[in-house]
TORPAPA-782260 format. One record per atom (N, C-alpha, C, O, CB): atom name; x, y, z. Coordinates in steps of 0.2 Angstrom, whole numbers, plus 5000, padded with zeros to 4 digits. Glycine has a CB too. Example, Ala and Ser with C-alpha at 12.3 -4.5 7.8 and 13.67 -1.06 7.14 Angstrom:
! TORPAPA-782260
+------+------+------+------+
! atom !    x !    y !    z !
+------+------+------+------+
!    N ! 5066 ! 4972 ! 5039 !
!   CA ! 5062 ! 4978 ! 5039 !
!    C ! 5066 ! 4984 ! 5039 !
!    O ! 5071 ! 4983 ! 5042 !
!   CB ! 5057 ! 4978 ! 5045 !
!    N ! 5064 ! 4989 ! 5035 !
!   CA ! 5068 ! 4995 ! 5036 !
!    C ! 5064 ! 5000 ! 5039 !
!    O ! 5067 ! 5006 ! 5040 !
!   CB ! 5070 ! 4997 ! 5029 !
+------+------+------+------+
***
This chain:
! TORPAPA-782260
+------+------+------+------+
! atom !    x !    y !    z !
+------+------+------+------+
!    N ! 4984 ! 5082 ! 5096 !
!   CA ! 4979 ! 5082 ! 5090 !
!    C ! 4973 ! 5078 ! 5092 !
!    O ! 4967 ! 5080 ! 5092 !
!   CB ! 4982 ! 5079 ! 5084 !
!    N ! 4974 ! 5071 ! 5094 !
!   CA ! 4968 ! 5067 ! 5096 !
!    C ! 4967 ! 5068 ! 5103 !
!    O ! 4972 ! 5067 ! 5107 !
!   CB ! 4969 ! 5060 ! 5094 !
!    N ! 4961 ! 5069 ! 5106 !
!   CA ! 4960 ! 5069 ! 5113 !
!    C ! 4959 ! 5062 ! 5116 !
!    O ! 4960 ! 5057 ! 5112 !
!   CB ! 4954 ! 5073 ! 5114 !
!    N ! 4957 ! 5062 ! 5122 !
!   CA ! 4956 ! 5055 ! 5125 !
!    C ! 4950 ! 5051 ! 5121 !
!    O ! 4945 ! 5054 ! 5119 !
!   CB ! 4954 ! 5056 ! 5132 !
!    N ! 4951 ! 5045 ! 5120 !
!   CA ! 4946 ! 5041 ! 5117 !
!    C ! 4945 ! 5043 ! 5110 !
!    O ! 4939 ! 5041 ! 5107 !
!   CB ! 4940 ! 5041 ! 5121 !
!    N ! 4949 ! 5046 ! 5106 !
!   CA ! 4948 ! 5048 ! 5100 !
!    C ! 4951 ! 5042 ! 5095 !
!    O ! 4956 ! 5038 ! 5097 !
!   CB ! 4952 ! 5055 ! 5098 !
!    N ! 4949 ! 5042 ! 5089 !
!   CA ! 4951 ! 5036 ! 5085 !
!    C ! 4954 ! 5040 ! 5078 !
!    O ! 4951 ! 5045 ! 5076 !
!   CB ! 4946 ! 5031 ! 5084 !
!    N ! 4958 ! 5036 ! 5075 !
!   CA ! 4960 ! 5038 ! 5068 !
!    C ! 4956 ! 5034 ! 5063 !
!    O ! 4956 ! 5028 ! 5063 !
!   CB ! 4967 ! 5037 ! 5067 !
!    N ! 4953 ! 5037 ! 5058 !
!   CA ! 4949 ! 5034 ! 5053 !
!    C ! 4953 ! 5034 ! 5046 !
!    O ! 4955 ! 5040 ! 5044 !
!   CB ! 4942 ! 5037 ! 5052 !
!    N ! 4954 ! 5029 ! 5043 !
!   CA ! 4958 ! 5029 ! 5036 !
!    C ! 4952 ! 5028 ! 5031 !
!    O ! 4949 ! 5023 ! 5032 !
!   CB ! 4963 ! 5023 ! 5036 !
!    N ! 4952 ! 5032 ! 5027 !
!   CA ! 4947 ! 5032 ! 5021 !
!    C ! 4951 ! 5031 ! 5015 !
!    O ! 4955 ! 5035 ! 5013 !
!   CB ! 4942 ! 5038 ! 5022 !
!    N ! 4948 ! 5027 ! 5010 !
!   CA ! 4952 ! 5026 ! 5004 !
!    C ! 4947 ! 5027 ! 4998 !
!    O ! 4944 ! 5022 ! 4996 !
!   CB ! 4955 ! 5018 ! 5004 !
!    N ! 4945 ! 5033 ! 4996 !
!   CA ! 4941 ! 5034 ! 4991 !
!    C ! 4943 ! 5031 ! 4984 !
!    O ! 4949 ! 5030 ! 4983 !
!   CB ! 4939 ! 5041 ! 4989 !
!    N ! 4939 ! 5028 ! 4980 !
!   CA ! 4941 ! 5025 ! 4974 !
!    C ! 4941 ! 5030 ! 4968 !
!    O ! 4944 ! 5028 ! 4963 !
!   CB ! 4936 ! 5020 ! 4972 !
!    N ! 4939 ! 5036 ! 4969 !
!   CA ! 4940 ! 5041 ! 4963 !
!    C ! 4939 ! 5048 ! 4966 !
!    O ! 4938 ! 5049 ! 4972 !
!   CB ! 4934 ! 5039 ! 4958 !
!    N ! 4940 ! 5052 ! 4961 !
!   CA ! 4941 ! 5060 ! 4963 !
!    C ! 4934 ! 5062 ! 4966 !
!    O ! 4934 ! 5066 ! 4971 !
!   CB ! 4943 ! 5064 ! 4957 !
!    N ! 4928 ! 5060 ! 4963 !
!   CA ! 4922 ! 5061 ! 4966 !
!    C ! 4921 ! 5060 ! 4973 !
!    O ! 4919 ! 5064 ! 4977 !
!   CB ! 4917 ! 5058 ! 4962 !
!    N ! 4923 ! 5053 ! 4975 !
!   CA ! 4922 ! 5051 ! 4982 !
!    C ! 4927 ! 5055 ! 4986 !
!    O ! 4925 ! 5057 ! 4992 !
!   CB ! 4924 ! 5044 ! 4982 !
!    N ! 4933 ! 5057 ! 4984 !
!   CA ! 4938 ! 5061 ! 4988 !
!    C ! 4935 ! 5067 ! 4989 !
!    O ! 4935 ! 5070 ! 4995 !
!   CB ! 4944 ! 5061 ! 4984 !
!    N ! 4932 ! 5071 ! 4984 !
!   CA ! 4929 ! 5078 ! 4985 !
!    C ! 4924 ! 5077 ! 4990 !
!    O ! 4923 ! 5082 ! 4994 !
!   CB ! 4927 ! 5081 ! 4979 !
!    N ! 4919 ! 5072 ! 4990 !
!   CA ! 4913 ! 5072 ! 4994 !
!    C ! 4915 ! 5070 ! 5001 !
!    O ! 4913 ! 5074 ! 5006 !
!   CB ! 4909 ! 5066 ! 4992 !
!    N ! 4920 ! 5066 ! 5002 !
!   CA ! 4923 ! 5065 ! 5009 !
!    C ! 4926 ! 5071 ! 5012 !
!    O ! 4925 ! 5073 ! 5018 !
!   CB ! 4928 ! 5059 ! 5009 !
!    N ! 4930 ! 5075 ! 5008 !
!   CA ! 4933 ! 5080 ! 5011 !
!    C ! 4928 ! 5086 ! 5012 !
!    O ! 4929 ! 5089 ! 5017 !
!   CB ! 4938 ! 5083 ! 5005 !
!    N ! 4923 ! 5086 ! 5008 !
!   CA ! 4918 ! 5092 ! 5010 !
!    C ! 4914 ! 5090 ! 5016 !
!    O ! 4913 ! 5095 ! 5020 !
!   CB ! 4912 ! 5092 ! 5004 !
!    N ! 4912 ! 5084 ! 5017 !
!   CA ! 4909 ! 5082 ! 5023 !
!    C ! 4913 ! 5083 ! 5029 !
!    O ! 4911 ! 5086 ! 5034 !
!   CB ! 4906 ! 5074 ! 5023 !
!    N ! 4920 ! 5081 ! 5029 !
!   CA ! 4924 ! 5083 ! 5035 !
!    C ! 4925 ! 5090 ! 5036 !
!    O ! 4925 ! 5092 ! 5042 !
!   CB ! 4931 ! 5080 ! 5033 !
!    N ! 4926 ! 5094 ! 5031 !
!   CA ! 4926 ! 5101 ! 5032 !
!    C ! 4919 ! 5104 ! 5035 !
!    O ! 4920 ! 5108 ! 5039 !
!   CB ! 4928 ! 5105 ! 5025 !
!    N ! 4914 ! 5101 ! 5033 !
!   CA ! 4907 ! 5104 ! 5035 !
!    C ! 4907 ! 5102 ! 5043 !
!    O ! 4904 ! 5106 ! 5047 !
!   CB ! 4902 ! 5101 ! 5031 !
!    N ! 4909 ! 5096 ! 5045 !
!   CA ! 4909 ! 5094 ! 5052 !
!    C ! 4915 ! 5097 ! 5056 !
!    O ! 4915 ! 5096 ! 5062 !
!   CB ! 4909 ! 5087 ! 5052 !
!    N ! 4919 ! 5101 ! 5053 !
!   CA ! 4925 ! 5104 ! 5056 !
!    C ! 4929 ! 5098 ! 5059 !
!    O ! 4932 ! 5099 ! 5065 !
!   CB ! 4923 ! 5109 ! 5061 !
!    N ! 4930 ! 5093 ! 5055 !
!   CA ! 4935 ! 5087 ! 5057 !
!    C ! 4941 ! 5088 ! 5054 !
!    O ! 4942 ! 5089 ! 5048 !
!   CB ! 4931 ! 5081 ! 5056 !
!    N ! 4947 ! 5088 ! 5058 !
!   CA ! 4953 ! 5089 ! 5055 !
!    C ! 4955 ! 5082 ! 5051 !
!    O ! 4954 ! 5077 ! 5053 !
!   CB ! 4959 ! 5090 ! 5061 !
!    N ! 4958 ! 5083 ! 5045 !
!   CA ! 4960 ! 5077 ! 5041 !
!    C ! 4967 ! 5079 ! 5038 !
!    O ! 4969 ! 5085 ! 5037 !
!   CB ! 4955 ! 5075 ! 5036 !
!    N ! 4970 ! 5074 ! 5036 !
!   CA ! 4977 ! 5074 ! 5032 !
!    C ! 4976 ! 5070 ! 5026 !
!    O ! 4974 ! 5065 ! 5026 !
!   CB ! 4983 ! 5072 ! 5036 !
!    N ! 4978 ! 5073 ! 5020 !
!   CA ! 4978 ! 5070 ! 5014 !
!    C ! 4985 ! 5068 ! 5012 !
!    O ! 4990 ! 5072 ! 5013 !
!   CB ! 4975 ! 5074 ! 5008 !
!    N ! 4986 ! 5061 ! 5011 !
!   CA ! 4992 ! 5058 ! 5009 !
!    C ! 4992 ! 5055 ! 5002 !
!    O ! 4987 ! 5052 ! 5001 !
!   CB ! 4995 ! 5053 ! 5014 !
!    N ! 4997 ! 5057 ! 4998 !
!   CA ! 4997 ! 5054 ! 4991 !
!    C ! 5000 ! 5047 ! 4992 !
!    O ! 5004 ! 5045 ! 4995 !
!   CB ! 5001 ! 5059 ! 4986 !
!    N ! 4997 ! 5042 ! 4988 !
!   CA ! 4999 ! 5036 ! 4987 !
!    C ! 5006 ! 5036 ! 4984 !
!    O ! 5007 ! 5040 ! 4979 !
!   CB ! 4994 ! 5031 ! 4983 !
!    N ! 5010 ! 5032 ! 4986 !
!   CA ! 5017 ! 5031 ! 4983 !
!    C ! 5017 ! 5026 ! 4978 !
!    O ! 5015 ! 5020 ! 4980 !
!   CB ! 5022 ! 5030 ! 4988 !
!    N ! 5019 ! 5027 ! 4972 !
!   CA ! 5019 ! 5022 ! 4967 !
!    C ! 5025 ! 5018 ! 4967 !
!    O ! 5031 ! 5021 ! 4969 !
!   CB ! 5018 ! 5025 ! 4960 !
!    N ! 5025 ! 5012 ! 4966 !
!   CA ! 5031 ! 5007 ! 4966 !
!    C ! 5036 ! 5009 ! 4960 !
!    O ! 5033 ! 5011 ! 4955 !
!   CB ! 5029 ! 5000 ! 4966 !
!    N ! 5042 ! 5009 ! 4961 !
!   CA ! 5046 ! 5010 ! 4955 !
!    C ! 5045 ! 5005 ! 4950 !
!    O ! 5043 ! 4999 ! 4951 !
!   CB ! 5054 ! 5010 ! 4957 !
!    N ! 5046 ! 5007 ! 4944 !
!   CA ! 5044 ! 5002 ! 4938 !
!    C ! 5048 ! 4996 ! 4938 !
!    O ! 5045 ! 4990 ! 4937 !
!   CB ! 5046 ! 5006 ! 4932 !
!    N ! 5054 ! 4996 ! 4941 !
!   CA ! 5058 ! 4990 ! 4941 !
!    C ! 5055 ! 4985 ! 4946 !
!    O ! 5056 ! 4979 ! 4946 !
!   CB ! 5066 ! 4991 ! 4942 !
!    N ! 5052 ! 4987 ! 4952 !
!   CA ! 5049 ! 4983 ! 4957 !
!    C ! 5043 ! 4980 ! 4954 !
!    O ! 5042 ! 4974 ! 4955 !
!   CB ! 5048 ! 4988 ! 4963 !
!    N ! 5039 ! 4984 ! 4951 !
!   CA ! 5032 ! 4982 ! 4948 !
!    C ! 5034 ! 4977 ! 4943 !
!    O ! 5030 ! 4971 ! 4943 !
!   CB ! 5028 ! 4987 ! 4945 !
!    N ! 5039 ! 4978 ! 4938 !
!   CA ! 5040 ! 4973 ! 4933 !
!    C ! 5043 ! 4966 ! 4936 !
!    O ! 5041 ! 4961 ! 4934 !
!   CB ! 5046 ! 4976 ! 4929 !
!    N ! 5047 ! 4967 ! 4941 !
!   CA ! 5050 ! 4961 ! 4945 !
!    C ! 5045 ! 4957 ! 4948 !
!    O ! 5045 ! 4951 ! 4948 !
!   CB ! 5055 ! 4963 ! 4950 !
!    N ! 5040 ! 4960 ! 4951 !
!   CA ! 5034 ! 4957 ! 4954 !
!    C ! 5030 ! 4953 ! 4949 !
!    O ! 5028 ! 4948 ! 4951 !
!   CB ! 5030 ! 4962 ! 4958 !
!    N ! 5028 ! 4956 ! 4944 !
!   CA ! 5025 ! 4953 ! 4938 !
!    C ! 5028 ! 4947 ! 4936 !
!    O ! 5025 ! 4942 ! 4935 !
!   CB ! 5024 ! 4958 ! 4933 !
!    N ! 5035 ! 4948 ! 4935 !
!   CA ! 5039 ! 4942 ! 4932 !
!    C ! 5039 ! 4936 ! 4937 !
!    O ! 5038 ! 4931 ! 4935 !
!   CB ! 5046 ! 4944 ! 4931 !
!    N ! 5039 ! 4938 ! 4944 !
!   CA ! 5039 ! 4933 ! 4949 !
!    C ! 5033 ! 4929 ! 4949 !
!    O ! 5033 ! 4923 ! 4950 !
!   CB ! 5041 ! 4936 ! 4955 !
!    N ! 5027 ! 4933 ! 4949 !
!   CA ! 5021 ! 4930 ! 4949 !
!    C ! 5020 ! 4925 ! 4943 !
!    O ! 5017 ! 4920 ! 4944 !
!   CB ! 5015 ! 4935 ! 4949 !
!    N ! 5022 ! 4927 ! 4937 !
!   CA ! 5021 ! 4922 ! 4931 !
!    C ! 5026 ! 4916 ! 4932 !
!    O ! 5023 ! 4911 ! 4931 !
!   CB ! 5024 ! 4926 ! 4924 !
!    N ! 5032 ! 4917 ! 4935 !
!   CA ! 5036 ! 4911 ! 4936 !
!    C ! 5033 ! 4907 ! 4941 !
!    O ! 5033 ! 4900 ! 4941 !
!   CB ! 5043 ! 4913 ! 4939 !
!    N ! 5029 ! 4909 ! 4947 !
!   CA ! 5026 ! 4905 ! 4952 !
!    C ! 5020 ! 4902 ! 4949 !
!    O ! 5019 ! 4896 ! 4951 !
!   CB ! 5024 ! 4910 ! 4957 !
!    N ! 5016 ! 4905 ! 4944 !
!   CA ! 5011 ! 4902 ! 4941 !
!    C ! 5013 ! 4896 ! 4936 !
!    O ! 5009 ! 4891 ! 4935 !
!   CB ! 5007 ! 4907 ! 4937 !
!    N ! 5019 ! 4897 ! 4934 !
!   CA ! 5022 ! 4891 ! 4929 !
!    C ! 5025 ! 4886 ! 4933 !
!    O ! 5028 ! 4881 ! 4931 !
!   CB ! 5027 ! 4894 ! 4924 !
!    N ! 5025 ! 4887 ! 4940 !
!   CA ! 5028 ! 4882 ! 4944 !
!    C ! 5036 ! 4882 ! 4945 !
!    O ! 5039 ! 4877 ! 4947 !
!   CB ! 5026 ! 4875 ! 4942 !
!    N ! 5038 ! 4888 ! 4943 !
!   CA ! 5045 ! 4889 ! 4943 !
!    C ! 5047 ! 4892 ! 4950 !
!    O ! 5049 ! 4898 ! 4950 !
!   CB ! 5048 ! 4893 ! 4938 !
!    N ! 5047 ! 4888 ! 4955 !
!   CA ! 5048 ! 4890 ! 4962 !
!    C ! 5054 ! 4887 ! 4965 !
!    O ! 5056 ! 4882 ! 4964 !
!   CB ! 5042 ! 4889 ! 4966 !
!    N ! 5058 ! 4892 ! 4968 !
!   CA ! 5064 ! 4889 ! 4971 !
!    C ! 5064 ! 4890 ! 4979 !
!    O ! 5064 ! 4896 ! 4982 !
!   CB ! 5071 ! 4893 ! 4969 !
!    N ! 5063 ! 4885 ! 4983 !
!   CA ! 5062 ! 4885 ! 4990 !
!    C ! 5069 ! 4887 ! 4993 !
!    O ! 5074 ! 4884 ! 4991 !
!   CB ! 5059 ! 4880 ! 4993 !
!    N ! 5069 ! 4891 ! 4998 !
!   CA ! 5075 ! 4893 ! 5002 !
!    C ! 5074 ! 4892 ! 5009 !
!    O ! 5068 ! 4893 ! 5012 !
!   CB ! 5078 ! 4900 ! 5000 !
!    N ! 5079 ! 4889 ! 5013 !
!   CA ! 5078 ! 4888 ! 5020 !
!    C ! 5081 ! 4894 ! 5024 !
!    O ! 5080 ! 4894 ! 5030 !
!   CB ! 5080 ! 4882 ! 5022 !
!    N ! 5085 ! 4897 ! 5021 !
!   CA ! 5089 ! 4903 ! 5025 !
!    C ! 5091 ! 4908 ! 5020 !
!    O ! 5091 ! 4907 ! 5014 !
!   CB ! 5095 ! 4900 ! 5028 !
!    N ! 5093 ! 4914 ! 5022 !
!   CA ! 5095 ! 4920 ! 5018 !
!    C ! 5102 ! 4918 ! 5015 !
!    O ! 5103 ! 4920 ! 5010 !
!   CB ! 5095 ! 4926 ! 5023 !
!    N ! 5106 ! 4914 ! 5019 !
!   CA ! 5113 ! 4912 ! 5017 !
!    C ! 5112 ! 4908 ! 5011 !
!    O ! 5116 ! 4909 ! 5006 !
!   CB ! 5117 ! 4909 ! 5022 !
!    N ! 5107 ! 4903 ! 5010 !
!   CA ! 5106 ! 4899 ! 5005 !
!    C ! 5104 ! 4903 ! 4999 !
!    O ! 5105 ! 4902 ! 4993 !
!   CB ! 5101 ! 4893 ! 5006 !
!    N ! 5099 ! 4908 ! 5000 !
!   CA ! 5096 ! 4912 ! 4995 !
!    C ! 5102 ! 4916 ! 4991 !
!    O ! 5102 ! 4917 ! 4985 !
!   CB ! 5091 ! 4916 ! 4997 !
!    N ! 5106 ! 4919 ! 4996 !
!   CA ! 5112 ! 4923 ! 4993 !
!    C ! 5118 ! 4919 ! 4991 !
!    O ! 5123 ! 4921 ! 4988 !
!   CB ! 5114 ! 4927 ! 4998 !
!    N ! 5117 ! 4912 ! 4992 !
!   CA ! 5123 ! 4907 ! 4990 !
!    C ! 5129 ! 4909 ! 4994 !
!    O ! 5135 ! 4910 ! 4991 !
!   CB ! 5124 ! 4907 ! 4983 !
!    N ! 5129 ! 4911 ! 5000 !
!   CA ! 5134 ! 4913 ! 5004 !
!    C ! 5136 ! 4906 ! 5009 !
!    O ! 5132 ! 4903 ! 5012 !
!   CB ! 5133 ! 4919 ! 5009 !
!    N ! 5142 ! 4905 ! 5009 !
!   CA ! 5144 ! 4899 ! 5013 !
!    C ! 5147 ! 4902 ! 5020 !
!    O ! 5149 ! 4898 ! 5024 !
!   CB ! 5150 ! 4895 ! 5010 !
+------+------+------+------+
***
């Protein structure tokens, strides 16, 4: 697919208008491209992350030195 000295370009348009413009230019220049959909985080992951950030901001941090300590495994 990529010849010698070719590079991969990652473009992240912020809206549909930018996406359509970039796709149009690439097609006009006959440049191959692949469109990949962003994968959304599962709700429980996003909720857990928000909760953890709030706890950290409130100073409710628990330092761990090992995975065994974190899992309370002896």
